[in-house]
C-alpha positions in Angstrom: -69.1 -60.6 -108.4 -67.9 -59.4 -105.0 -65.3 -61.0 -102.7 -67.8 -61.1 -99.9 -70.0 -63.3 -102.0 -67.1 -65.7 -102.7 -66.2 -66.0 -99.0 -69.6 -67.4 -98.3 -69.3 -70.2 -100.9 -67.9 -73.6 -100.3 -64.9 -75.0 -102.1 -67.0 -77.2 -104.4 -69.2 -74.2 -105.3 -66.0 -72.2 -106.0 -64.7 -74.9 -108.2 -68.0 -75.0 -110.2 -67.9 -71.2 -110.5 -64.3 -71.3 -111.7 -65.2 -73.9 -114.4 -68.1 -71.8 -115.6 -66.0 -68.6 -115.7 -63.3 -70.4 -117.7 -65.9 -71.6 -120.2 -67.3 -68.1 -120.5 -63.8 -66.7 -121.1 -63.2 -69.2 -123.8 -66.5 -68.3 -125.5 -65.7 -64.6 -125.2 -62.2 -65.1 -126.7 -63.7 -67.0 -129.6 -66.3 -64.3 -130.3 -63.5 -61.7 -130.1 -61.4 -63.6 -132.7 -64.3 -63.7 -135.2 -65.2 -60.1 -134.5 -68.6 -60.8 -133.0 -67.9 -59.5 -129.5 -69.8 -56.3 -128.7 -68.6 -55.7 -125.2 -64.9 -56.2 -125.0 -64.8 -55.0 -121.4 -66.4 -58.2 -120.4 -63.2 -60.0 -121.2 -61.4 -58.1 -118.5 -64.2 -58.5 -116.0 -64.3 -62.3 -116.4 -60.5 -62.5 -116.0 -60.8 -60.5 -112.7 -63.6 -62.8 -111.6 -61.4 -65.8 -112.2 -58.6 -64.2 -110.2 -61.0 -63.5 -107.3 -62.3 -67.1 -107.3 -58.7 -68.5 -107.4 -57.7 -66.2 -104.5 -60.7 -67.5 -102.5 -59.8 -71.1 -103.2 -56.2 -70.5 -102.1 -57.4 -68.8 -98.9 -59.6 -71.8 -98.2 -56.7 -74.1 -98.8 -54.4 -72.2 -96.5 -57.2 -72.1 -93.8 -57.4 -75.9 -93.8 -53.7 -76.3 -93.1 
């Protein structure tokens, strides 16, 4: 996911994306705990995507003010 893609999304779309990423992170953590996770690098990628979405949400919030 790129920051340019996130800038084009609305706030509601960003919130939906954030919820989906959090669910995915939970599932990945669970798989990692029971030693079923093949690609551990995906954990880091999902965390970074969450941070990008939160940054875009904050920028939209500040733009409204």
